[in-house]
Each structure stands twice: as structure tokens, then as C-alpha cells.
C-alpha positions in Angstrom: -7.3 -19.8 -15.8 -6.7 -18.3 -12.4 -8.3 -15.8 -9.9 -7.3 -14.3 -6.6 -10.1 -14.1 -4.0 -9.5 -12.1 -1.0 -11.7 -12.1 2.3 -13.8 -9.1 3.4 -13.2 -7.6 6.5 -15.6 -9.5 8.3 -14.2 -12.7 7.2 -17.3 -14.2 6.4 -17.2 -14.1 2.0 -14.3 -13.8 -0.5 -14.4 -10.9 -3.2 -13.0 -11.8 -6.7 -10.1 -9.4 -6.8 -8.2 -10.5 -10.0 -8.9 -12.9 -12.5 -7.4 -13.9 -16.0 -8.4 -16.8 -18.4 -11.9 -18.4 -19.4 -13.6 -15.2 -19.4 -13.5 -15.1 -15.6 -13.3 -11.1 -16.1 -16.9 -11.3 -15.5 -16.3 -12.4 -12.2 -14.8 -9.3 -10.8 -16.3 -8.5 -7.9 -18.0 -11.4 -7.5 -18.5 -12.6 -3.8 -18.4 -16.4 -2.2 -19.3 -16.9 1.1 -16.7 -18.7 3.3 -17.7 -21.9 4.9 -18.6 -25.6 4.0 -21.9 -25.3 2.7 -23.1 -26.0 -0.9 -23.0 -22.2 -1.9 -19.3 -21.9 -0.8 -17.8 -24.1 -3.0 -14.3 -25.1 -3.4 -12.8 -21.8 -2.5 -14.8 -21.0 0.2 -14.3 -24.2 1.8 -10.4 -23.7 1.2 -10.8 -20.3 2.9 -12.6 -21.8 5.8 -10.6 -24.8 6.4 -7.0 -23.3 6.0 -6.2 -26.4 3.5 -5.4 -26.7 -0.1 -7.8 -28.5 -2.1 -7.3 -30.3 -5.7 -10.4 -31.4 -7.7 -8.8 -33.5 -10.8 -12.3 -33.4 -12.2 -14.7 -31.1 -11.2 -17.7 -32.9 -12.7 -17.6 -35.5 -9.9 -16.8 -33.1 -7.1 -19.7 -31.9 -4.6 -18.1 -28.8 -3.7 -17.8 -27.5 -7.2 -19.3 -24.1 -8.2 -20.2 -24.4 -11.9 -19.2 -20.6 -12.3 -17.2 -21.6 -15.5 -18.8 -23.8 -17.7 -15.3 -25.0 -19.3 -13.6 -25.9 -16.2 -12.8 -29.4 -15.7 -10.0 -29.5 -13.0 -9.2 -27.1 -10.6 -6.8 -26.2 -7.4 -7.5 -23.6 -4.6 -4.7 -22.9 -2.3 -5.2 -20.6 0.7 -3.3 -17.2 1.0 -1.9 -16.6 4.8 -1.0 -13.4 6.3 0.5 -13.8 9.9 -1.2 -17.1 10.6 -4.8 -16.3 9.2 -6.3 -17.1 5.8 -6.7 -13.8 4.0 -7.7 -15.0 0.8 -7.7 -17.9 -1.9 -5.7 -18.3 -5.6 -7.7 -20.6 -7.6 -6.4 -21.9 -10.6 -8.8 -24.0 -13.3 -7.9 -26.2 -16.3 -10.3 -27.2 -19.2 -8.8 -30.6 -19.2 -9.8 -33.4 -16.4 -6.7 -34.3 -14.0 -4.9 -31.3 -15.9 -3.6 -30.0 -12.4 -1.8 -31.5 -10.0 -0.5 -31.1 -6.5 
């Protein structure tokens, strides 16, 4: 599955703007804080750090937020515009190790 999350105007939260697969449509409008705390998950950390992040097995990753129970691997990549992070593209797989850099 895949989702596109965009930062709000204040740059404090990501908002799920588009998504497909694994029943993620129910997450449209869902908000995730940007930062390094436990509530930020992988995508919030990626927006905060500006670095892509690959979790080959989310069950072993402290950053993962269990929003889609079937997810086993996750890749999140920051979206940049004019040098600043404006959002994150998030891809998830049901197979451990199902994604690679």
C-alpha cells in the first residue's frame, strides 16, 4: 500500500492526503505529529529528520505505529520543495523484507 502525507501550515503535523491499498482509505484525514517522539511513528520522524527510513520488519522497529495491522515492512521518503520537507511518501508491504532502498 502507499500513502502521501503532507505537512500542515504550521509544520507540526502530517495529514494523510492520499492513500491506496490495505484498507488505508479509512486513514484519509488522519494526523500524525512531526518529531522524534513515540506518537510520531516512522513518517513523523522522516518529516522531522528529512531522511528516508526503511523498516524491513516493523514488528522489530520502535518507531512503527501499528495503524495497519497487516504491515510487515515500511519505507518512508521525505517530499521536498525548495529545500524544505513538505510531506512524506509512505509505502508498506505485508511481507517482512518486502521493500528495499
